[in-house]
mmCIF file of the N, C-alpha and C atoms, coordinates in Angstrom:
data_MODEL
# 
_entry.id   MODEL 
# 
loop_
_atom_site.group_PDB 
_atom_site.id 
_atom_site.type_symbol 
_atom_site.label_atom_id 
_atom_site.label_alt_id 
_atom_site.label_comp_id 
_atom_site.label_asym_id 
_atom_site.label_entity_id 
_atom_site.label_seq_id 
_atom_site.pdbx_PDB_ins_code 
_atom_site.Cartn_x 
_atom_site.Cartn_y 
_atom_site.Cartn_z 
_atom_site.occupancy 
_atom_site.B_iso_or_equiv 
_atom_site.pdbx_formal_charge 
_atom_site.auth_seq_id 
_atom_site.auth_comp_id 
_atom_site.auth_asym_id 
_atom_site.auth_atom_id 
_atom_site.pdbx_PDB_model_num 
ATOM 1   N N  . MET A 1 1  ? 43.304 228.642 123.189 1.00 0.00 ? 1  MET A N  1 
ATOM 2   C CA . MET A 1 1  ? 42.250 229.431 123.785 1.00 0.00 ? 1  MET A CA 1 
ATOM 3   C C  . MET A 1 1  ? 42.173 230.815 123.136 1.00 0.00 ? 1  MET A C  1 
ATOM 4   N N  . ASP A 1 2  ? 43.298 231.445 122.911 1.00 0.00 ? 2  ASP A N  1 
ATOM 5   C CA . ASP A 1 2  ? 43.292 232.769 122.305 1.00 0.00 ? 2  ASP A CA 1 
ATOM 6   C C  . ASP A 1 2  ? 42.829 232.717 120.851 1.00 0.00 ? 2  ASP A C  1 
ATOM 7   N N  . PHE A 1 3  ? 43.168 231.617 120.165 1.00 0.00 ? 3  PHE A N  1 
ATOM 8   C CA . PHE A 1 3  ? 42.792 231.492 118.761 1.00 0.00 ? 3  PHE A CA 1 
ATOM 9   C C  . PHE A 1 3  ? 41.272 231.443 118.608 1.00 0.00 ? 3  PHE A C  1 
ATOM 10  N N  . ASN A 1 4  ? 40.561 230.749 119.478 1.00 0.00 ? 4  ASN A N  1 
ATOM 11  C CA . ASN A 1 4  ? 39.105 230.698 119.415 1.00 0.00 ? 4  ASN A CA 1 
ATOM 12  C C  . ASN A 1 4  ? 38.483 232.062 119.689 1.00 0.00 ? 4  ASN A C  1 
ATOM 13  N N  . PHE A 1 5  ? 39.077 232.824 120.592 1.00 0.00 ? 5  PHE A N  1 
ATOM 14  C CA . PHE A 1 5  ? 38.571 234.163 120.897 1.00 0.00 ? 5  PHE A CA 1 
ATOM 15  C C  . PHE A 1 5  ? 38.739 235.077 119.691 1.00 0.00 ? 5  PHE A C  1 
ATOM 16  N N  . ILE A 1 6  ? 39.864 234.972 118.993 1.00 0.00 ? 6  ILE A N  1 
ATOM 17  C CA . ILE A 1 6  ? 40.100 235.803 117.807 1.00 0.00 ? 6  ILE A CA 1 
ATOM 18  C C  . ILE A 1 6  ? 39.099 235.430 116.709 1.00 0.00 ? 6  ILE A C  1 
ATOM 19  N N  . ASN A 1 7  ? 38.834 234.141 116.532 1.00 0.00 ? 7  ASN A N  1 
ATOM 20  C CA . ASN A 1 7  ? 37.841 233.731 115.541 1.00 0.00 ? 7  ASN A CA 1 
ATOM 21  C C  . ASN A 1 7  ? 36.453 234.253 115.892 1.00 0.00 ? 7  ASN A C  1 
ATOM 22  N N  . PHE A 1 8  ? 36.125 234.264 117.169 1.00 0.00 ? 8  PHE A N  1 
ATOM 23  C CA . PHE A 1 8  ? 34.828 234.788 117.595 1.00 0.00 ? 8  PHE A CA 1 
ATOM 24  C C  . PHE A 1 8  ? 34.708 236.272 117.289 1.00 0.00 ? 8  PHE A C  1 
ATOM 25  N N  . ILE A 1 9  ? 35.761 237.023 117.524 1.00 0.00 ? 9  ILE A N  1 
ATOM 26  C CA . ILE A 1 9  ? 35.733 238.464 117.247 1.00 0.00 ? 9  ILE A CA 1 
ATOM 27  C C  . ILE A 1 9  ? 35.570 238.711 115.752 1.00 0.00 ? 9  ILE A C  1 
ATOM 28  N N  . PHE A 1 10 ? 36.301 237.965 114.933 1.00 0.00 ? 10 PHE A N  1 
ATOM 29  C CA . PHE A 1 10 ? 36.191 238.162 113.492 1.00 0.00 ? 10 PHE A CA 1 
ATOM 30  C C  . PHE A 1 10 ? 34.830 237.735 112.966 1.00 0.00 ? 10 PHE A C  1 
ATOM 31  N N  . SER A 1 11 ? 34.245 236.691 113.507 1.00 0.00 ? 11 SER A N  1 
ATOM 32  C CA . SER A 1 11 ? 32.924 236.273 113.040 1.00 0.00 ? 11 SER A CA 1 
ATOM 33  C C  . SER A 1 11 ? 31.855 237.294 113.464 1.00 0.00 ? 11 SER A C  1 
ATOM 34  N N  . ALA A 1 12 ? 31.963 237.849 114.655 1.00 0.00 ? 12 ALA A N  1 
ATOM 35  C CA . ALA A 1 12 ? 31.025 238.891 115.085 1.00 0.00 ? 12 ALA A CA 1 
ATOM 36  C C  . ALA A 1 12 ? 31.211 240.152 114.240 1.00 0.00 ? 12 ALA A C  1 
ATOM 37  N N  . ASN A 1 13 ? 32.457 240.468 113.925 1.00 0.00 ? 13 ASN A N  1 
ATOM 38  C CA . ASN A 1 13 ? 32.740 241.624 113.088 1.00 0.00 ? 13 ASN A CA 1 
ATOM 39  C C  . ASN A 1 13 ? 32.140 241.429 111.696 1.00 0.00 ? 13 ASN A C  1 
ATOM 40  N N  . LEU A 1 14 ? 32.266 240.222 111.159 1.00 0.00 ? 14 LEU A N  1 
ATOM 41  C CA . LEU A 1 14 ? 31.692 239.931 109.856 1.00 0.00 ? 14 LEU A CA 1 
ATOM 42  C C  . LEU A 1 14 ? 30.171 240.026 109.900 1.00 0.00 ? 14 LEU A C  1 
ATOM 43  N N  . LEU A 1 15 ? 29.568 239.556 110.961 1.00 0.00 ? 15 LEU A N  1 
ATOM 44  C CA . LEU A 1 15 ? 28.118 239.632 111.103 1.00 0.00 ? 15 LEU A CA 1 
ATOM 45  C C  . LEU A 1 15 ? 27.634 241.083 111.150 1.00 0.00 ? 15 LEU A C  1 
ATOM 46  N N  . ILE A 1 16 ? 28.340 241.920 111.860 1.00 0.00 ? 16 ILE A N  1 
ATOM 47  C CA . ILE A 1 16 ? 27.979 243.336 111.936 1.00 0.00 ? 16 ILE A CA 1 
ATOM 48  C C  . ILE A 1 16 ? 28.108 243.997 110.566 1.00 0.00 ? 16 ILE A C  1 
ATOM 49  N N  . LYS A 1 17 ? 29.158 243.643 109.828 1.00 0.00 ? 17 LYS A N  1 
ATOM 50  C CA . LYS A 1 17 ? 29.334 244.204 108.480 1.00 0.00 ? 17 LYS A CA 1 
ATOM 51  C C  . LYS A 1 17 ? 28.202 243.778 107.556 1.00 0.00 ? 17 LYS A C  1 
ATOM 52  N N  . LEU A 1 18 ? 27.833 242.514 107.618 1.00 0.00 ? 18 LEU A N  1 
ATOM 53  C CA . LEU A 1 18 ? 26.750 242.035 106.760 1.00 0.00 ? 18 LEU A CA 1 
ATOM 54  C C  . LEU A 1 18 ? 25.422 242.694 107.115 1.00 0.00 ? 18 LEU A C  1 
ATOM 55  N N  . ILE A 1 19 ? 25.142 242.836 108.380 1.00 0.00 ? 19 ILE A N  1 
ATOM 56  C CA . ILE A 1 19 ? 23.906 243.504 108.803 1.00 0.00 ? 19 ILE A CA 1 
ATOM 57  C C  . ILE A 1 19 ? 23.903 244.956 108.342 1.00 0.00 ? 19 ILE A C  1 
ATOM 58  N N  . THR A 1 20 ? 25.043 245.619 108.445 1.00 0.00 ? 20 THR A N  1 
ATOM 59  C CA . THR A 1 20 ? 25.151 247.003 107.990 1.00 0.00 ? 20 THR A CA 1 
ATOM 60  C C  . THR A 1 20 ? 24.894 247.112 106.493 1.00 0.00 ? 20 THR A C  1 
ATOM 61  N N  . LEU A 1 21 ? 25.453 246.198 105.708 1.00 0.00 ? 21 LEU A N  1 
ATOM 62  C CA . LEU A 1 21 ? 25.231 246.227 104.263 1.00 0.00 ? 21 LEU A CA 1 
ATOM 63  C C  . LEU A 1 21 ? 23.767 245.953 103.915 1.00 0.00 ? 21 LEU A C  1 
ATOM 64  N N  . VAL A 1 22 ? 23.139 245.056 104.629 1.00 0.00 ? 22 VAL A N  1 
ATOM 65  C CA . VAL A 1 22 ? 21.726 244.759 104.366 1.00 0.00 ? 22 VAL A CA 1 
ATOM 66  C C  . VAL A 1 22 ? 20.855 245.978 104.688 1.00 0.00 ? 22 VAL A C  1 
ATOM 67  N N  . VAL A 1 23 ? 21.143 246.640 105.797 1.00 0.00 ? 23 VAL A N  1 
ATOM 68  C CA . VAL A 1 23 ? 20.364 247.832 106.166 1.00 0.00 ? 23 VAL A CA 1 
ATOM 69  C C  . VAL A 1 23 ? 20.559 248.942 105.134 1.00 0.00 ? 23 VAL A C  1 
ATOM 70  N N  . ILE A 1 24 ? 21.786 249.147 104.681 1.00 0.00 ? 24 ILE A N  1 
ATOM 71  C CA . ILE A 1 24 ? 22.033 250.178 103.665 1.00 0.00 ? 24 ILE A CA 1 
ATOM 72  C C  . ILE A 1 24 ? 21.366 249.798 102.350 1.00 0.00 ? 24 ILE A C  1 
ATOM 73  N N  . PHE A 1 25 ? 21.339 248.512 102.012 1.00 0.00 ? 25 PHE A N  1 
ATOM 74  C CA . PHE A 1 25 ? 20.654 248.061 100.801 1.00 0.00 ? 25 PHE A CA 1 
ATOM 75  C C  . PHE A 1 25 ? 19.161 248.355 100.889 1.00 0.00 ? 25 PHE A C  1 
ATOM 76  N N  . PHE A 1 26 ? 18.540 248.065 102.036 1.00 0.00 ? 26 PHE A N  1 
ATOM 77  C CA . PHE A 1 26 ? 17.114 248.368 102.200 1.00 0.00 ? 26 PHE A CA 1 
ATOM 78  C C  . PHE A 1 26 ? 16.857 249.873 102.162 1.00 0.00 ? 26 PHE A C  1 
ATOM 79  N N  . TYR A 1 27 ? 17.791 250.664 102.668 1.00 0.00 ? 27 TYR A N  1 
ATOM 80  C CA . TYR A 1 27 ? 17.642 252.115 102.587 1.00 0.00 ? 27 TYR A CA 1 
ATOM 81  C C  . TYR A 1 27 ? 17.684 252.568 101.123 1.00 0.00 ? 27 TYR A C  1 
ATOM 82  N N  . THR A 1 28 ? 18.538 251.941 100.327 1.00 0.00 ? 28 THR A N  1 
ATOM 83  C CA . THR A 1 28 ? 18.607 252.271 98.909  1.00 0.00 ? 28 THR A CA 1 
ATOM 84  C C  . THR A 1 28 ? 17.293 251.928 98.215  1.00 0.00 ? 28 THR A C  1 
ATOM 85  N N  . ILE A 1 29 ? 16.711 250.798 98.553  1.00 0.00 ? 29 ILE A N  1 
ATOM 86  C CA . ILE A 1 29 ? 15.403 250.445 97.993  1.00 0.00 ? 29 ILE A CA 1 
ATOM 87  C C  . ILE A 1 29 ? 14.349 251.464 98.425  1.00 0.00 ? 29 ILE A C  1 
ATOM 88  N N  . PHE A 1 30 ? 14.436 251.905 99.677  1.00 0.00 ? 30 PHE A N  1 
ATOM 89  C CA . PHE A 1 30 ? 13.512 252.910 100.182 1.00 0.00 ? 30 PHE A CA 1 
ATOM 90  C C  . PHE A 1 30 ? 13.598 254.207 99.375  1.00 0.00 ? 30 PHE A C  1 
ATOM 91  N N  . THR A 1 31 ? 14.788 254.590 98.934  1.00 0.00 ? 31 THR A N  1 
ATOM 92  C CA . THR A 1 31 ? 14.921 255.821 98.147  1.00 0.00 ? 31 THR A CA 1 
ATOM 93  C C  . THR A 1 31 ? 14.208 255.696 96.810  1.00 0.00 ? 31 THR A C  1 
ATOM 94  N N  . PHE A 1 32 ? 14.191 254.497 96.227  1.00 0.00 ? 32 PHE A N  1 
ATOM 95  C CA . PHE A 1 32 ? 13.434 254.307 94.991  1.00 0.00 ? 32 PHE A CA 1 
ATOM 96  C C  . PHE A 1 32 ? 11.932 254.422 95.251  1.00 0.00 ? 32 PHE A C  1 
ATOM 97  N N  . VAL A 1 33 ? 11.474 253.968 96.399  1.00 0.00 ? 33 VAL A N  1 
ATOM 98  C CA . VAL A 1 33 ? 10.067 254.117 96.771  1.00 0.00 ? 33 VAL A CA 1 
ATOM 99  C C  . VAL A 1 33 ? 9.725  255.600 96.938  1.00 0.00 ? 33 VAL A C  1 
ATOM 100 N N  . VAL A 1 34 ? 10.624 256.345 97.563  1.00 0.00 ? 34 VAL A N  1 
ATOM 101 C CA . VAL A 1 34 ? 10.406 257.787 97.730  1.00 0.00 ? 34 VAL A CA 1 
ATOM 102 C C  . VAL A 1 34 ? 10.337 258.472 96.367  1.00 0.00 ? 34 VAL A C  1 
ATOM 103 N N  . PHE A 1 35 ? 11.214 258.077 95.453  1.00 0.00 ? 35 PHE A N  1 
ATOM 104 C CA . PHE A 1 35 ? 11.198 258.661 94.106  1.00 0.00 ? 35 PHE A CA 1 
ATOM 105 C C  . PHE A 1 35 ? 9.869  258.375 93.413  1.00 0.00 ? 35 PHE A C  1 
ATOM 106 N N  . THR A 1 36 ? 9.377  257.148 93.535  1.00 0.00 ? 36 THR A N  1 
ATOM 107 C CA . THR A 1 36 ? 8.095  256.794 92.934  1.00 0.00 ? 36 THR A CA 1 
ATOM 108 C C  . THR A 1 36 ? 6.960  257.609 93.544  1.00 0.00 ? 36 THR A C  1 
ATOM 109 N N  . GLN A 1 37 ? 6.991  257.793 94.841  1.00 0.00 ? 37 GLN A N  1 
ATOM 110 C CA . GLN A 1 37 ? 5.953  258.579 95.508  1.00 0.00 ? 37 GLN A CA 1 
ATOM 111 C C  . GLN A 1 37 ? 5.995  260.045 95.075  1.00 0.00 ? 37 GLN A C  1 
ATOM 112 N N  . VAL A 1 38 ? 7.191  260.578 94.897  1.00 0.00 ? 38 VAL A N  1 
ATOM 113 C CA . VAL A 1 38 ? 7.313  261.967 94.427  1.00 0.00 ? 38 VAL A CA 1 
ATOM 114 C C  . VAL A 1 38 ? 6.772  262.082 93.012  1.00 0.00 ? 38 VAL A C  1 
ATOM 115 N N  . LYS A 1 39 ? 7.063  261.093 92.182  1.00 0.00 ? 39 LYS A N  1 
ATOM 116 C CA . LYS A 1 39 ? 6.575  261.119 90.807  1.00 0.00 ? 39 LYS A CA 1 
ATOM 117 C C  . LYS A 1 39 ? 5.053  261.068 90.765  1.00 0.00 ? 39 LYS A C  1 
ATOM 118 N N  . VAL A 1 40 ? 4.447  260.219 91.576  1.00 0.00 ? 40 VAL A N  1 
ATOM 119 C CA . VAL A 1 40 ? 2.986  260.123 91.622  1.00 0.00 ? 40 VAL A CA 1 
ATOM 120 C C  . VAL A 1 40 ? 2.385  261.409 92.193  1.00 0.00 ? 40 VAL A C  1 
ATOM 121 N N  . MET A 1 41 ? 3.030  261.958 93.225  1.00 0.00 ? 41 MET A N  1 
ATOM 122 C CA . MET A 1 41 ? 2.514  263.179 93.837  1.00 0.00 ? 41 MET A CA 1 
ATOM 123 C C  . MET A 1 41 ? 2.535  264.343 92.849  1.00 0.00 ? 41 MET A C  1 
ATOM 124 N N  . THR A 1 42 ? 3.601  264.437 92.049  1.00 0.00 ? 42 THR A N  1 
ATOM 125 C CA . THR A 1 42 ? 3.668  265.547 91.093  1.00 0.00 ? 42 THR A CA 1 
ATOM 126 C C  . THR A 1 42 ? 2.671  265.374 89.960  1.00 0.00 ? 42 THR A C  1 
ATOM 127 N N  . GLN A 1 43 ? 2.242  264.133 89.682  1.00 0.00 ? 43 GLN A N  1 
ATOM 128 C CA . GLN A 1 43 ? 1.203  263.929 88.679  1.00 0.00 ? 43 GLN A CA 1 
ATOM 129 C C  . GLN A 1 43 ? -0.169 264.328 89.213  1.00 0.00 ? 43 GLN A C  1 
ATOM 130 N N  . ILE A 1 44 ? -0.380 264.119 90.498  1.00 0.00 ? 44 ILE A N  1 
ATOM 131 C CA . ILE A 1 44 ? -1.690 264.432 91.089  1.00 0.00 ? 44 ILE A CA 1 
ATOM 132 C C  . ILE A 1 44 ? -1.805 265.924 91.384  1.00 0.00 ? 44 ILE A C  1 
ATOM 133 N N  . LEU A 1 45 ? -0.786 266.486 92.030  1.00 0.00 ? 45 LEU A N  1 
ATOM 134 C CA . LEU A 1 45 ? -0.818 267.902 92.385  1.00 0.00 ? 45 LEU A CA 1 
ATOM 135 C C  . LEU A 1 45 ? -0.154 268.734 91.300  1.00 0.00 ? 45 LEU A C  1 
ATOM 136 N N  . SER A 1 46 ? -0.691 269.890 91.053  1.00 0.00 ? 46 SER A N  1 
ATOM 137 C CA . SER A 1 46 ? -0.129 270.782 90.047  1.00 0.00 ? 46 SER A CA 1 
ATOM 138 C C  . SER A 1 46 ? 0.609  271.924 90.742  1.00 0.00 ? 46 SER A C  1 
ATOM 139 N N  . LEU A 1 47 ? 1.886  271.695 90.979  1.00 0.00 ? 47 LEU A N  1 
ATOM 140 C CA . LEU A 1 47 ? 2.728  272.714 91.599  1.00 0.00 ? 47 LEU A CA 1 
ATOM 141 C C  . LEU A 1 47 ? 3.877  273.020 90.634  1.00 0.00 ? 47 LEU A C  1 
ATOM 142 N N  . PRO A 1 48 ? 3.831  274.166 89.971  1.00 0.00 ? 48 PRO A N  1 
ATOM 143 C CA . PRO A 1 48 ? 4.792  274.414 88.880  1.00 0.00 ? 48 PRO A CA 1 
ATOM 144 C C  . PRO A 1 48 ? 6.258  274.434 89.313  1.00 0.00 ? 48 PRO A C  1 
ATOM 145 N N  . TYR A 1 49 ? 6.574  275.102 90.421  1.00 0.00 ? 49 TYR A N  1 
ATOM 146 C CA . TYR A 1 49 ? 7.978  275.211 90.806  1.00 0.00 ? 49 TYR A CA 1 
ATOM 147 C C  . TYR A 1 49 ? 8.429  274.019 91.634  1.00 0.00 ? 49 TYR A C  1 
ATOM 148 N N  . ALA A 1 50 ? 7.539  273.442 92.385  1.00 0.00 ? 50 ALA A N  1 
ATOM 149 C CA . ALA A 1 50 ? 7.901  272.348 93.280  1.00 0.00 ? 50 ALA A CA 1 
ATOM 150 C C  . ALA A 1 50 ? 8.125  271.047 92.525  1.00 0.00 ? 50 ALA A C  1 
ATOM 151 N N  . GLU A 1 51 ? 7.499  270.892 91.373  1.00 0.00 ? 51 GLU A N  1 
ATOM 152 C CA . GLU A 1 51 ? 7.602  269.624 90.637  1.00 0.00 ? 51 GLU A CA 1 
ATOM 153 C C  . GLU A 1 51 ? 9.040  269.307 90.243  1.00 0.00 ? 51 GLU A C  1 
ATOM 154 N N  . SER A 1 52 ? 9.690  270.240 89.591  1.00 0.00 ? 52 SER A N  1 
ATOM 155 C CA . SER A 1 52 ? 11.070 269.978 89.157  1.00 0.00 ? 52 SER A CA 1 
ATOM 156 C C  . SER A 1 52 ? 12.034 269.927 90.341  1.00 0.00 ? 52 SER A C  1 
ATOM 157 N N  . THR A 1 53 ? 11.793 270.760 91.343  1.00 0.00 ? 53 THR A N  1 
ATOM 158 C CA . THR A 1 53 ? 12.667 270.772 92.515  1.00 0.00 ? 53 THR A CA 1 
ATOM 159 C C  . THR A 1 53 ? 12.597 269.456 93.273  1.00 0.00 ? 53 THR A C  1 
ATOM 160 N N  . LEU A 1 54 ? 11.392 268.945 93.470  1.00 0.00 ? 54 LEU A N  1 
ATOM 161 C CA . LEU A 1 54 ? 11.241 267.682 94.191  1.00 0.00 ? 54 LEU A CA 1 
ATOM 162 C C  . LEU A 1 54 ? 11.824 266.510 93.418  1.00 0.00 ? 54 LEU A C  1 
ATOM 163 N N  . LYS A 1 55 ? 11.663 266.512 92.097  1.00 0.00 ? 55 LYS A N  1 
ATOM 164 C CA . LYS A 1 55 ? 12.243 265.437 91.297  1.00 0.00 ? 55 LYS A CA 1 
ATOM 165 C C  . LYS A 1 55 ? 13.766 265.466 91.351  1.00 0.00 ? 55 LYS A C  1 
ATOM 166 N N  . ILE A 1 56 ? 14.338 266.656 91.289  1.00 0.00 ? 56 ILE A N  1 
ATOM 167 C CA . ILE A 1 56 ? 15.799 266.776 91.355  1.00 0.00 ? 56 ILE A CA 1 
ATOM 168 C C  . ILE A 1 56 ? 16.314 266.318 92.719  1.00 0.00 ? 56 ILE A C  1 
ATOM 169 N N  . ILE A 1 57 ? 15.629 266.729 93.778  1.00 0.00 ? 57 ILE A N  1 
ATOM 170 C CA . ILE A 1 57 ? 16.050 266.317 95.123  1.00 0.00 ? 57 ILE A CA 1 
ATOM 171 C C  . ILE A 1 57 ? 15.941 264.811 95.287  1.00 0.00 ? 57 ILE A C  1 
ATOM 172 N N  . SER A 1 58 ? 14.881 264.209 94.763  1.00 0.00 ? 58 SER A N  1 
ATOM 173 C CA . SER A 1 58 ? 14.742 262.755 94.902  1.00 0.00 ? 58 SER A CA 1 
ATOM 174 C C  . SER A 1 58 ? 15.764 262.005 94.063  1.00 0.00 ? 58 SER A C  1 
ATOM 175 N N  . ILE A 1 59 ? 16.142 262.521 92.911  1.00 0.00 ? 59 ILE A N  1 
ATOM 176 C CA . ILE A 1 59 ? 17.195 261.892 92.097  1.00 0.00 ? 59 ILE A CA 1 
ATOM 177 C C  . ILE A 1 59 ? 18.541 262.000 92.795  1.00 0.00 ? 59 ILE A C  1 
ATOM 178 N N  . ILE A 1 60 ? 18.816 263.153 93.387  1.00 0.00 ? 60 ILE A N  1 
ATOM 179 C CA . ILE A 1 60 ? 20.058 263.311 94.157  1.00 0.00 ? 60 ILE A CA 1 
ATOM 180 C C  . ILE A 1 60 ? 20.059 262.356 95.347  1.00 0.00 ? 60 ILE A C  1 
ATOM 181 N N  . HIS A 1 61 ? 18.911 262.179 95.978  1.00 0.00 ? 61 HIS A N  1 
ATOM 182 C CA . HIS A 1 61 ? 18.784 261.259 97.110  1.00 0.00 ? 61 HIS A CA 1 
ATOM 183 C C  . HIS A 1 61 ? 19.091 259.823 96.679  1.00 0.00 ? 61 HIS A C  1 
ATOM 184 N N  . ILE A 1 62 ? 18.598 259.427 95.514  1.00 0.00 ? 62 ILE A N  1 
ATOM 185 C CA . ILE A 1 62 ? 18.893 258.089 94.988  1.00 0.00 ? 62 ILE A CA 1 
ATOM 186 C C  . ILE A 1 62 ? 20.379 257.938 94.707  1.00 0.00 ? 62 ILE A C  1 
ATOM 187 N N  . ALA A 1 63 ? 20.960 258.942 94.077  1.00 0.00 ? 63 ALA A N  1 
ATOM 188 C CA . ALA A 1 63 ? 22.387 258.869 93.746  1.00 0.00 ? 63 ALA A CA 1 
ATOM 189 C C  . ALA A 1 63 ? 23.245 258.774 95.003  1.00 0.00 ? 63 ALA A C  1 
ATOM 190 N N  . LEU A 1 64 ? 22.898 259.530 96.026  1.00 0.00 ? 64 LEU A N  1 
ATOM 191 C CA . LEU A 1 64 ? 23.666 259.468 97.272  1.00 0.00 ? 64 LEU A CA 1 
ATOM 192 C C  . LEU A 1 64 ? 23.491 258.128 97.977  1.00 0.00 ? 64 LEU A C  1 
ATOM 193 N N  . ALA A 1 65 ? 22.297 257.568 97.926  1.00 0.00 ? 65 ALA A N  1 
ATOM 194 C CA . ALA A 1 65 ? 22.069 256.265 98.569  1.00 0.00 ? 65 ALA A CA 1 
ATOM 195 C C  . ALA A 1 65 ? 22.836 255.155 97.849  1.00 0.00 ? 65 ALA A C  1 
ATOM 196 N N  . ILE A 1 66 ? 22.851 255.199 96.519  1.00 0.00 ? 66 ILE A N  1 
ATOM 197 C CA . ILE A 1 66 ? 23.597 254.196 95.768  1.00 0.00 ? 66 ILE A CA 1 
ATOM 198 C C  . ILE A 1 66 ? 25.091 254.340 96.023  1.00 0.00 ? 66 ILE A C  1 
ATOM 199 N N  . SER A 1 67 ? 25.581 255.579 96.049  1.00 0.00 ? 67 SER A N  1 
ATOM 200 C CA . SER A 1 67 ? 27.009 255.775 96.327  1.00 0.00 ? 67 SER A CA 1 
ATOM 201 C C  . SER A 1 67 ? 27.355 255.367 97.752  1.00 0.00 ? 67 SER A C  1 
ATOM 202 N N  . LEU A 1 68 ? 26.442 255.571 98.698  1.00 0.00 ? 68 LEU A N  1 
ATOM 203 C CA . LEU A 1 68 ? 26.662 255.099 100.072 1.00 0.00 ? 68 LEU A CA 1 
ATOM 204 C C  . LEU A 1 68 ? 26.780 253.585 100.104 1.00 0.00 ? 68 LEU A C  1 
ATOM 205 N N  . PHE A 1 69 ? 25.907 252.891 99.371  1.00 0.00 ? 69 PHE A N  1 
ATOM 206 C CA . PHE A 1 69 ? 25.961 251.428 99.352  1.00 0.00 ? 69 PHE A CA 1 
ATOM 207 C C  . PHE A 1 69 ? 27.273 250.940 98.743  1.00 0.00 ? 69 PHE A C  1 
ATOM 208 N N  . PHE A 1 70 ? 27.680 251.502 97.616  1.00 0.00 ? 70 PHE A N  1 
ATOM 209 C CA . PHE A 1 70 ? 28.927 251.059 97.001  1.00 0.00 ? 70 PHE A CA 1 
ATOM 210 C C  . PHE A 1 70 ? 30.145 251.410 97.840  1.00 0.00 ? 70 PHE A C  1 
ATOM 211 N N  . THR A 1 71 ? 30.116 252.546 98.508  1.00 0.00 ? 71 THR A N  1 
ATOM 212 C CA . THR A 1 71 ? 31.209 252.908 99.417  1.00 0.00 ? 71 THR A CA 1 
ATOM 213 C C  . THR A 1 71 ? 31.274 251.943 100.583 1.00 0.00 ? 71 THR A C  1 
ATOM 214 N N  . ALA A 1 72 ? 30.132 251.564 101.111 1.00 0.00 ? 72 ALA A N  1 
ATOM 215 C CA . ALA A 1 72 ? 30.107 250.614 102.216 1.00 0.00 ? 72 ALA A CA 1 
ATOM 216 C C  . ALA A 1 72 ? 30.612 249.244 101.783 1.00 0.00 ? 72 ALA A C  1 
ATOM 217 N N  . VAL A 1 73 ? 30.274 248.836 100.558 1.00 0.00 ? 73 VAL A N  1 
ATOM 218 C CA . VAL A 1 73 ? 30.761 247.552 100.046 1.00 0.00 ? 73 VAL A CA 1 
ATOM 219 C C  . VAL A 1 73 ? 32.283 247.568 99.935  1.00 0.00 ? 73 VAL A C  1 
ATOM 220 N N  . VAL A 1 74 ? 32.826 248.675 99.464  1.00 0.00 ? 74 VAL A N  1 
ATOM 221 C CA . VAL A 1 74 ? 34.281 248.773 99.294  1.00 0.00 ? 74 VAL A CA 1 
ATOM 222 C C  . VAL A 1 74 ? 34.977 248.851 100.656 1.00 0.00 ? 74 VAL A C  1 
ATOM 223 N N  . ILE A 1 75 ? 34.456 249.662 101.553 1.00 0.00 ? 75 ILE A N  1 
ATOM 224 C CA . ILE A 1 75 ? 35.122 249.853 102.840 1.00 0.00 ? 75 ILE A CA 1 
ATOM 225 C C  . ILE A 1 75 ? 34.947 248.646 103.758 1.00 0.00 ? 75 ILE A C  1 
ATOM 226 N N  . LEU A 1 76 ? 33.728 248.123 103.826 1.00 0.00 ? 76 LEU A N  1 
ATOM 227 C CA . LEU A 1 76 ? 33.477 247.019 104.737 1.00 0.00 ? 76 LEU A CA 1 
ATOM 228 C C  . LEU A 1 76 ? 33.952 245.732 104.112 1.00 0.00 ? 76 LEU A C  1 
# 
């Protein structure tokens, strides 16, 4: 009886880990969409100082999202 309960806990734990990794993966894809939108916005609008700042922030955002995904893969 106890063995089945332990298997249930581990299977639920595995399911939560997989769902967490999928959500973080979709968030990483979302950061690439944000980067594309920033790139298109800077082509349409002519903002001299904001263009480079927004591109740098979006690249940092991508790097942090990718590192979050790889950290989650290693930890989970």
